[in-house]
C-alpha positions in Angstrom: 281.3 165.1 107.2 278.6 166.4 109.6 275.8 164.0 110.2 272.4 165.6 110.4 271.0 164.7 113.8 267.1 164.1 113.6 266.8 165.5 117.1 268.4 168.8 116.3 266.1 171.5 115.3 266.7 173.5 112.0 267.4 177.3 112.2 263.8 178.0 111.3 262.5 175.6 114.1 264.8 177.4 116.6 263.5 180.8 115.6 260.0 179.4 116.0 260.8 178.1 119.5 262.3 181.3 120.6 259.3 183.2 119.3 257.0 181.0 121.3 259.2 181.4 124.3 259.0 185.1 124.0 255.3 185.1 123.6 254.9 182.8 126.6 257.1 185.2 128.7 255.0 188.3 127.4 251.9 186.4 128.5 253.2 185.6 132.0 254.3 189.3 132.6 250.9 190.5 131.3 249.0 188.0 133.6 251.2 189.1 136.6 250.7 192.8 136.0 246.9 192.1 135.6 246.8 190.0 138.9 248.9 192.6 140.7 246.7 195.5 139.6 243.4 193.7 140.3 244.4 192.4 143.8 245.9 195.7 144.8 242.8 197.7 143.7 240.5 195.1 145.7 242.5 194.7 148.8 244.4 197.9 149.6 242.8 201.0 150.7 243.4 204.3 148.9 244.8 205.9 152.1 247.9 204.4 153.3 248.0 204.3 157.1 250.9 202.0 157.7 254.0 201.1 155.8 253.2 197.5 155.8 250.0 195.4 154.9 247.7 194.7 157.9 246.1 191.3 158.6 243.0 192.0 156.6 245.0 193.1 153.6 247.3 190.2 153.6 244.2 187.8 153.9 242.5 189.6 151.0 245.5 189.4 148.9 246.0 185.7 149.7 242.5 184.9 148.7 242.5 187.2 145.6 245.6 185.6 144.2 244.4 182.1 144.9 241.2 182.6 143.2 242.9 184.5 140.2 245.1 181.4 139.7 242.3 178.9 140.1 240.2 180.7 137.4 243.2 181.1 135.1 243.8 177.4 135.4 240.2 176.5 134.9 240.0 178.7 131.7 243.3 177.3 130.5 242.0 173.7 130.9 238.6 174.6 129.2 240.3 176.3 126.3 242.8 173.4 125.9 240.1 170.9 125.8 237.8 172.9 123.5 235.0 172.1 126.0 232.4 174.5 127.1 232.2 175.0 130.9 229.8 172.8 132.8 
């Protein structure tokens, strides 16, 4: 006889978990693509003069990514708490 463990998810629950994991991965890929596109367009000149990023471009990208994550986290917190921004 097989005992039914209360901690083991059913097949339906496993499918729901996998579906949520897939959605989370899609969300993260989309967010990464938006971040990359936004910061690239903001920080990199249209004419490539050098094969590597210069100091100004590096600084701009660092600030852009940092601000993007700060805003993303703030929005997530506000939506999670269902509170309007202060």
